[in-house]
N, C-alpha and C positions, 0 to 999 in steps of 0.2 A: 874828216872831220867828224867827230862826235857831238851832237848836241843833244843833252840829255839833262833835264834838271833834278832827276832822283837820284842821289848819291850813291845810292845801293846799285842801282840797275849803271850808272855810269861806272862804278867801280869794276863790275863784273865785266862790262862790254870792254872798256878800256882795257884790262888785263888780259883777257881773250885776243883782242886784237895785237896788243902789244908783244904777246909771246909768238905772232906770227912775224917773221924775221923780215917779210917784205912790208909790211906796214909800218907807217910813222903815223901816230894817233895824236891829233890835238883835241881838246876838249873844252867845250864852254857849256854854259847851264841855260842860256836863254837865246831866243831868235835874233832878240838886236844886236848882241854881240857878235853873233855869228856872221850877221850882214855886214856888220864894220869891217869884220875880220877879210870877209870875201872881197871887199874892194881893193885889199892890197895883196891877196893870196888866193890861187886856185887849187885847191885839193882836188885829187882824183875822186873824190866820192864824199857825199855827205851822208852821213847815217844818224838820222834827228827823229826824235820823239813828236807826235802830233802836239801834244799838250806843254806848251813851253811858256814860261813868262815872259811878258813885253812884246811878243810878237809869236805866235803858235805856228807850228808847221806848215799848214796850207798857206799862211800867209807869206813866210819865208820862200816857200817854193814857187809861189806866184812871181814874187819879186825876182827870183832867180832866173825863171822862164823869159822875164819881159827885160832883161838886162843883156844887150848883146855878146857881152865878153862872157857870161857865166850859161847862156841859155841850154848848151849842152851838156851842163855838170851832172853827172848820173847822183841821183837822190834815191835812197833807200829809208821809207818812213817805217818806225817800228812803234807801237804803242797797243795800249791794252784796251783804248778805246780808239782804235782806228776809223775815221768817217769815210767808211768803205766806198760808198757812192763818189764822194768827193777825190778820192785818190782814184778811182779807176778813170773818172772823167778827166783827170790832169796827166793821166799813164804815169804815174808816179808807182816804182816798185813798193811792195810794202809787206811787212810781217806783223803778224799781232803777238802781242806777248800773252803768254809765254811760249817762246819758241825754242827749237833747237839748234845749240850752237853750230853743229855741223851745217844746218842748213843756212844760218848767218852766213858762215864762212863762204861756202858755195854760190848763195845769191850775191855776195861782196864780189866775190871771183868773176862772175858771170858778168855784172855790171863795171867792172873795171879792163878785163882782159880785151876787150875791143879798143881800148883806149891805148893799151901798151903795145898791141898787134902792128 
């Protein structure tokens, strides 16, 4: 699940992930909508920005970790303004924008593979 409010970044990420035949991508633009979606569907991974409207990426991650149904959901936070210390304290995988597309895909594979194994 891609959670990105910047249209340009969302488009690039969506297209890159959609080209990979093994991924089905759902996209939303804010943390609150993502949280509502997660009440009904558990994706294999959340790829989210830090700065999101209505609920930022850290607050969304905190809610996920506090939910017994979602606490083990892999999260990859991507942001140009990454709150490095807060991300590290929570053990969230992260990439700082701009990042290399191959690095993104490799990181996603690393986070998802244990689930598929």
